[in-house]
C-alpha positions in Angstrom: -39.4 -1.0 -9.8 -37.5 -4.0 -10.8 -34.5 -2.0 -11.9 -34.8 -0.3 -8.8 -34.7 -3.2 -6.6 -31.6 -4.3 -8.7 -29.7 -1.4 -8.3 -30.8 -1.3 -4.7 -28.8 -4.8 -4.2 -25.8 -3.7 -6.1 -26.9 -4.5 -9.6 -25.4 -1.4 -11.5 -25.9 -3.6 -15.0 -29.4 -2.2 -15.6 -28.2 1.2 -17.3 -29.4 -0.4 -20.3 -33.0 -0.9 -19.6 -33.5 2.6 -17.4 -32.3 4.4 -20.8 -34.8 2.1 -23.1 -37.2 3.4 -20.4 -36.0 7.0 -20.8 -36.1 6.8 -25.0 -39.6 5.2 -24.8 -41.0 8.5 -22.8 -38.6 10.4 -25.5 -40.5 9.2 -28.4 -43.5 10.1 -26.5 -42.4 13.8 -26.7 -40.8 13.9 -23.5 -38.6 17.4 -23.2 -36.8 15.8 -20.2 -36.1 13.3 -17.7 -36.8 13.3 -13.8 -34.8 10.2 -12.3 -38.1 10.3 -9.9 -35.9 8.0 -7.6 -32.2 8.1 -6.1 -31.1 5.0 -7.1 -31.6 6.2 -10.8 -28.7 8.7 -10.8 -26.3 6.1 -9.8 -26.4 4.2 -13.8 -27.9 7.1 -15.4 -26.1 10.5 -16.3 -26.8 13.3 -18.5 -24.5 12.0 -21.5 -26.6 9.0 -21.9 -29.4 10.8 -23.1 -30.1 13.8 -25.4 -32.6 15.7 -23.2 -32.1 16.9 -20.1 -31.8 14.8 -17.0 -33.0 16.2 -13.5 -31.4 14.5 -10.8 -33.5 14.6 -7.7 -30.6 13.8 -5.6 -28.4 16.1 -7.2 -30.7 19.3 -7.0 -31.1 18.3 -2.9 -27.5 18.4 -1.9 -27.4 21.8 -4.3 -30.1 23.2 -2.3 -28.6 22.0 0.6 -25.3 23.2 0.2 -27.1 26.9 -0.6 -28.8 26.6 2.5 -26.0 25.9 4.1 -24.1 28.9 2.8 -27.3 31.3 4.1 -27.1 30.3 7.5 -23.3 30.7 7.2 -23.8 34.2 5.8 -26.5 35.3 8.5 
């Protein structure tokens, strides 16, 4: 939670902390990482880890675009 609060306050120097947590999860057999708080995608990207990253903010944005296109076609 400390990392998330630091990101919210504008401190984007916490990338190493987030990556360290992800590596700990990968050591425990995680095959992918869900960035469970939208702020985390501000400091971590797919290239930072060797497992898939699932970014809720990007997933939501893509789905909203799909939804809008579906409405436009109807």
